[in-house]
C-alpha positions, 0 to 999 in steps of 0.5 A: 500500500506504500506505493498508492497515490496520496490522492484517493480520487485517482484511478487505481488498477489492480491485477494479479495472475488469475484475479483472486488476489487482485480482488482481495487487494482491490477491497483493501484499497477501497477500504482504505478510502480510495474511490476509483479502484478497478480490478482486472477480473480473471487477472492478467491471464484473462487479459492476455487470453482476450488478446489485450496488449502487454506493455513493458514500458510505462511511457508507451502505455501512457502515450497509447491509452487515454487517461479516461480508462 
């Protein structure tokens, strides 16, 4: 939790391999007062199986996706 933004209105995206730990972590973050917490259902495995991109360079991600996600 030490890496979360101080602004509790910012979006927080959580994921794990299969979705269970991500869901638990999302609940903990929401319980800490964060209002916009999103868990990737099914985890990164579901993301990859759906054909969604995996980006290693975070600057590429921020350049490719709108902040409205």
